[in-house]
BALOBA-1460 file (C-alpha; in Angstrom, 3 decimals):
// residues 191
<rec num="1" residu="m" x="224.397" y="-151.949" z="139.025"/>
<rec num="2" residu="y" x="224.211" y="-149.891" z="136.340"/>
<rec num="3" residu="i" x="222.908" y="-146.581" z="135.973"/>
<rec num="4" residu="i" x="221.372" y="-145.036" z="132.728"/>
<rec num="5" residu="v" x="220.800" y="-141.473" z="132.898"/>
<rec num="6" residu="g" x="218.767" y="-139.770" z="129.713"/>
<rec num="7" residu="l" x="219.500" y="-136.069" z="129.554"/>
<rec num="8" residu="g" x="216.473" y="-133.568" z="128.410"/>
<rec num="9" residu="n" x="214.177" y="-131.008" z="129.985"/>
<rec num="10" residu="p" x="210.891" y="-131.689" z="131.676"/>
<rec num="11" residu="g" x="207.376" y="-131.173" z="130.523"/>
<rec num="12" residu="s" x="205.009" y="-131.560" z="127.468"/>
<rec num="13" residu="s" x="206.265" y="-128.379" z="125.697"/>
<rec num="14" residu="y" x="209.636" y="-130.112" z="125.485"/>
<rec num="15" residu="a" x="208.712" y="-133.739" z="124.871"/>
<rec num="16" residu="h" x="210.184" y="-135.080" z="121.325"/>
<rec num="17" residu="t" x="212.442" y="-132.063" z="121.082"/>
<rec num="18" residu="r" x="215.901" y="-132.443" z="119.725"/>
<rec num="19" residu="h" x="217.843" y="-131.685" z="123.497"/>
<rec num="20" residu="n" x="215.278" y="-134.487" z="124.448"/>
<rec num="21" residu="a" x="217.108" y="-137.352" z="122.624"/>
<rec num="22" residu="g" x="218.274" y="-138.672" z="126.188"/>
<rec num="23" residu="y" x="214.798" y="-138.840" z="127.688"/>
<rec num="24" residu="d" x="213.476" y="-140.440" z="124.142"/>
<rec num="25" residu="a" x="216.172" y="-143.886" z="124.357"/>
<rec num="26" residu="i" x="215.453" y="-143.896" z="128.320"/>
<rec num="27" residu="d" x="211.971" y="-144.839" z="127.172"/>
<rec num="28" residu="v" x="212.954" y="-147.364" z="124.506"/>
<rec num="29" residu="l" x="214.677" y="-148.903" z="127.019"/>
<rec num="30" residu="a" x="211.815" y="-148.699" z="129.601"/>
<rec num="31" residu="d" x="209.142" y="-149.823" z="127.239"/>
<rec num="32" residu="r" x="211.872" y="-152.401" z="126.082"/>
<rec num="33" residu="y" x="212.662" y="-153.976" z="129.441"/>
<rec num="34" residu="h" x="209.388" y="-153.319" z="131.260"/>
<rec num="35" residu="i" x="210.668" y="-151.062" z="133.598"/>
<rec num="36" residu="d" x="208.439" y="-148.472" z="134.987"/>
<rec num="37" residu="v" x="210.173" y="-144.674" z="134.858"/>
<rec num="38" residu="t" x="207.577" y="-142.927" z="137.190"/>
<rec num="39" residu="g" x="209.668" y="-142.969" z="140.294"/>
<rec num="40" residu="r" x="210.355" y="-139.214" z="142.075"/>
<rec num="41" residu="r" x="213.453" y="-139.039" z="143.516"/>
<rec num="42" residu="f" x="216.983" y="-138.274" z="143.392"/>
<rec num="43" residu="q" x="215.653" y="-134.885" z="141.260"/>
<rec num="44" residu="a" x="214.842" y="-137.039" z="137.988"/>
<rec num="45" residu="l" x="211.946" y="-139.614" z="137.117"/>
<rec num="46" residu="c" x="213.588" y="-142.852" z="137.988"/>
<rec num="47" residu="g" x="212.820" y="-146.663" z="137.716"/>
<rec num="48" residu="k" x="214.508" y="-149.659" z="138.724"/>
<rec num="49" residu="g" x="214.588" y="-153.333" z="136.774"/>
<rec num="50" residu="m" x="216.971" y="-155.929" z="135.355"/>
<rec num="51" residu="i" x="218.428" y="-155.232" z="131.796"/>
<rec num="52" residu="e" x="220.233" y="-159.066" z="130.772"/>
<rec num="53" residu="g" x="220.769" y="-160.086" z="134.146"/>
<rec num="54" residu="q" x="222.042" y="-156.298" z="135.581"/>
<rec num="55" residu="h" x="220.246" y="-154.654" z="138.122"/>
<rec num="56" residu="v" x="219.833" y="-151.028" z="136.497"/>
<rec num="57" residu="v" x="218.597" y="-147.657" z="137.705"/>
<rec num="58" residu="l" x="216.841" y="-146.123" z="134.773"/>
<rec num="59" residu="a" x="216.615" y="-142.198" z="135.302"/>
<rec num="60" residu="k" x="215.499" y="-138.674" z="133.551"/>
<rec num="61" residu="p" x="216.661" y="-135.513" z="135.263"/>
<rec num="62" residu="f" x="213.638" y="-132.910" z="135.965"/>
<rec num="63" residu="t" x="216.396" y="-130.776" z="136.966"/>
<rec num="64" residu="f" x="216.486" y="-128.861" z="133.451"/>
<rec num="65" residu="m" x="219.248" y="-129.815" z="131.035"/>
<rec num="66" residu="n" x="221.909" y="-127.469" z="132.394"/>
<rec num="67" residu="l" x="221.571" y="-128.842" z="135.871"/>
<rec num="68" residu="s" x="221.998" y="-132.254" z="135.289"/>
<rec num="69" residu="g" x="224.716" y="-132.631" z="137.404"/>
<rec num="70" residu="q" x="222.682" y="-132.223" z="140.374"/>
<rec num="71" residu="s" x="220.688" y="-135.508" z="139.564"/>
<rec num="72" residu="v" x="223.289" y="-137.489" z="138.293"/>
<rec num="73" residu="y" x="225.499" y="-136.745" z="141.471"/>
<rec num="74" residu="e" x="222.734" y="-137.575" z="144.173"/>
<rec num="75" residu="l" x="222.245" y="-140.843" z="141.843"/>
<rec num="76" residu="v" x="226.093" y="-142.033" z="141.973"/>
<rec num="77" residu="n" x="226.334" y="-141.092" z="145.932"/>
<rec num="78" residu="f" x="222.899" y="-142.693" z="146.837"/>
<rec num="79" residu="y" x="223.893" y="-145.983" z="144.752"/>
<rec num="80" residu="k" x="227.028" y="-145.839" z="145.767"/>
<rec num="81" residu="i" x="228.014" y="-146.793" z="141.981"/>
<rec num="82" residu="d" x="231.616" y="-146.005" z="140.144"/>
<rec num="83" residu="e" x="230.803" y="-143.587" z="137.614"/>
<rec num="84" residu="t" x="233.794" y="-144.351" z="135.554"/>
<rec num="85" residu="s" x="232.323" y="-147.535" z="135.091"/>
<rec num="86" residu="q" x="228.910" y="-148.297" z="135.993"/>
<rec num="87" residu="l" x="226.920" y="-144.906" z="135.040"/>
<rec num="88" residu="i" x="226.080" y="-144.535" z="131.329"/>
<rec num="89" residu="v" x="224.886" y="-141.067" z="130.144"/>
<rec num="90" residu="i" x="223.066" y="-140.745" z="126.271"/>
<rec num="91" residu="y" x="222.530" y="-137.304" z="125.298"/>
<rec num="92" residu="d" x="221.718" y="-135.039" z="122.417"/>
<rec num="93" residu="d" x="225.064" y="-134.086" z="120.053"/>
<rec num="94" residu="i" x="224.485" y="-130.939" z="117.183"/>
<rec num="95" residu="s" x="228.320" y="-132.187" z="115.563"/>
<rec num="96" residu="l" x="226.796" y="-135.744" z="114.507"/>
<rec num="97" residu="p" x="223.922" y="-136.028" z="111.901"/>
<rec num="98" residu="p" x="220.680" y="-137.471" z="112.887"/>
<rec num="99" residu="g" x="220.889" y="-141.188" z="113.146"/>
<rec num="100" residu="q" x="223.910" y="-141.340" z="113.618"/>
<rec num="101" residu="l" x="225.694" y="-142.232" z="117.693"/>
<rec num="102" residu="r" x="228.693" y="-141.897" z="119.201"/>
<rec num="103" residu="i" x="230.242" y="-143.570" z="122.256"/>
<rec num="104" residu="r" x="232.684" y="-142.318" z="124.677"/>
<rec num="105" residu="k" x="234.175" y="-143.343" z="127.683"/>
<rec num="106" residu="k" x="235.198" y="-140.027" z="128.709"/>
<rec num="107" residu="g" x="235.955" y="-136.515" z="127.478"/>
<rec num="108" residu="s" x="235.214" y="-132.836" z="127.829"/>
<rec num="109" residu="a" x="231.614" y="-131.529" z="127.316"/>
<rec num="110" residu="g" x="232.278" y="-130.477" z="124.005"/>
<rec num="111" residu="g" x="229.899" y="-127.688" z="124.374"/>
<rec num="112" residu="h" x="226.990" y="-129.047" z="125.981"/>
<rec num="113" residu="n" x="225.898" y="-127.825" z="129.186"/>
<rec num="114" residu="g" x="224.000" y="-130.784" z="130.593"/>
<rec num="115" residu="i" x="227.207" y="-132.881" z="130.491"/>
<rec num="116" residu="k" x="229.434" y="-129.851" z="131.907"/>
<rec num="117" residu="n" x="227.225" y="-129.758" z="135.222"/>
<rec num="118" residu="i" x="227.710" y="-133.565" z="135.047"/>
<rec num="119" residu="i" x="231.801" y="-133.010" z="135.062"/>
<rec num="120" residu="a" x="231.445" y="-130.530" z="137.146"/>
<rec num="121" residu="h" x="229.036" y="-132.544" z="140.035"/>
<rec num="122" residu="l" x="231.339" y="-135.560" z="139.783"/>
<rec num="123" residu="g" x="234.516" y="-133.801" z="139.447"/>
<rec num="124" residu="g" x="235.938" y="-135.861" z="136.957"/>
<rec num="125" residu="q" x="235.002" y="-136.487" z="132.894"/>
<rec num="126" residu="e" x="234.944" y="-140.025" z="132.954"/>
<rec num="127" residu="f" x="231.865" y="-141.784" z="132.578"/>
<rec num="128" residu="c" x="230.571" y="-143.567" z="129.630"/>
<rec num="129" residu="r" x="228.800" y="-141.255" z="126.793"/>
<rec num="130" residu="v" x="226.193" y="-142.395" z="124.195"/>
<rec num="131" residu="k" x="225.627" y="-139.354" z="121.768"/>
<rec num="132" residu="v" x="222.795" y="-139.189" z="119.399"/>
<rec num="133" residu="g" x="223.256" y="-137.418" z="116.656"/>
<rec num="134" residu="i" x="220.262" y="-134.041" z="116.174"/>
<rec num="135" residu="g" x="222.293" y="-132.537" z="113.250"/>
<rec num="136" residu="e" x="224.269" y="-129.463" z="113.095"/>
<rec num="137" residu="k" x="222.828" y="-126.035" z="113.635"/>
<rec num="138" residu="p" x="221.777" y="-123.868" z="110.749"/>
<rec num="139" residu="a" x="223.426" y="-120.847" z="110.691"/>
<rec num="140" residu="a" x="220.416" y="-118.908" z="111.001"/>
<rec num="141" residu="y" x="219.123" y="-120.571" z="113.868"/>
<rec num="142" residu="d" x="219.972" y="-119.574" z="117.044"/>
<rec num="143" residu="l" x="221.469" y="-122.560" z="119.271"/>
<rec num="144" residu="a" x="218.703" y="-122.912" z="121.779"/>
<rec num="145" residu="d" x="216.120" y="-122.350" z="119.567"/>
<rec num="146" residu="y" x="217.646" y="-125.343" z="117.484"/>
<rec num="147" residu="v" x="218.271" y="-127.646" z="119.985"/>
<rec num="148" residu="l" x="214.246" y="-127.136" z="121.317"/>
<rec num="149" residu="s" x="212.786" y="-127.356" z="117.935"/>
<rec num="150" residu="r" x="211.212" y="-130.667" z="116.691"/>
<rec num="151" residu="f" x="212.914" y="-132.902" z="114.132"/>
<rec num="152" residu="s" x="210.953" y="-132.805" z="110.844"/>
<rec num="153" residu="a" x="209.156" y="-135.685" z="109.534"/>
<rec num="154" residu="d" x="212.607" y="-137.582" z="107.614"/>
<rec num="155" residu="e" x="214.747" y="-136.230" z="111.015"/>
<rec num="156" residu="r" x="212.520" y="-138.006" z="112.390"/>
<rec num="157" residu="a" x="212.627" y="-141.570" z="111.151"/>
<rec num="158" residu="l" x="216.510" y="-141.280" z="111.453"/>
<rec num="159" residu="l" x="215.901" y="-140.166" z="114.754"/>
<rec num="160" residu="d" x="213.612" y="-143.046" z="116.318"/>
<rec num="161" residu="d" x="216.132" y="-145.658" z="114.469"/>
<rec num="162" residu="a" x="218.725" y="-144.198" z="116.428"/>
<rec num="163" residu="l" x="216.920" y="-144.019" z="119.686"/>
<rec num="164" residu="v" x="216.821" y="-147.702" z="119.602"/>
<rec num="165" residu="r" x="220.347" y="-148.262" z="118.670"/>
<rec num="166" residu="a" x="221.296" y="-146.404" z="121.285"/>
<rec num="167" residu="a" x="219.124" y="-148.323" z="123.997"/>
<rec num="168" residu="k" x="221.185" y="-151.176" z="122.229"/>
<rec num="169" residu="a" x="224.509" y="-149.911" z="122.294"/>
<rec num="170" residu="a" x="223.771" y="-149.239" z="126.665"/>
<rec num="171" residu="v" x="222.832" y="-152.744" z="127.005"/>
<rec num="172" residu="m" x="225.931" y="-153.776" z="125.175"/>
<rec num="173" residu="i" x="228.057" y="-151.540" z="127.347"/>
<rec num="174" residu="m" x="226.764" y="-153.184" z="130.648"/>
<rec num="175" residu="t" x="227.192" y="-157.089" z="129.183"/>
<rec num="176" residu="d" x="229.993" y="-156.593" z="127.029"/>
<rec num="177" residu="g" x="232.239" y="-153.417" z="127.915"/>
<rec num="178" residu="a" x="232.193" y="-150.044" z="126.223"/>
<rec num="179" residu="d" x="234.872" y="-151.082" z="123.936"/>
<rec num="180" residu="a" x="232.940" y="-153.788" z="122.191"/>
<rec num="181" residu="a" x="229.885" y="-151.023" z="122.322"/>
<rec num="182" residu="m" x="232.180" y="-148.706" z="120.350"/>
<rec num="183" residu="n" x="233.346" y="-151.391" z="117.816"/>
<rec num="184" residu="e" x="229.779" y="-151.637" z="117.140"/>
<rec num="185" residu="y" x="227.784" y="-148.380" z="117.223"/>
<rec num="186" residu="n" x="230.728" y="-145.713" z="116.344"/>
<rec num="187" residu="r" x="230.642" y="-146.423" z="112.310"/>
<rec num="188" residu="k" x="228.966" y="-144.423" z="110.168"/>
<rec num="189" residu="v" x="225.562" y="-145.514" z="109.463"/>
<rec num="190" residu="t" x="224.614" y="-144.979" z="106.036"/>
<rec num="191" residu="l" x="221.377" y="-142.787" z="105.687"/>
């Protein structure tokens, strides 16, 4: 079994903002594999299903981004998975240009408060991540305002493509392993 968590903030006012790239990637997976992600458990919207022969739980924590670890901890404990090999977290990354992906098997939070909270709750940094580039914050912007802003039309097109690739990367992590997914998706995409 795998748990795939997309990070974001709940509520219509946050829908499709930069910080909700993880939620949007979960929606792509849910649509593609016909998994209903409307159940409310573990402080998240959840859905169970099958992806390429693997039992999965798709989750979108509704704890707000900075407290994502509470939900992830509950999911990991309830399903008794090994987070080092059966947890995949998809989230936004301001250090990557819009449309770029980066997959990592472990690492620090890199300034991302949602990941920082997950690391604190799990007690370790070793879990698979799929980072979705949302672009660097312009100099004049406040970081919180920037990550809660919406994409321009051109950026949105890049993000929509990246969300499909992020969903495929999560599937490849399950079927072929993280190293294969890193080799396939960590290369720079010509935009």
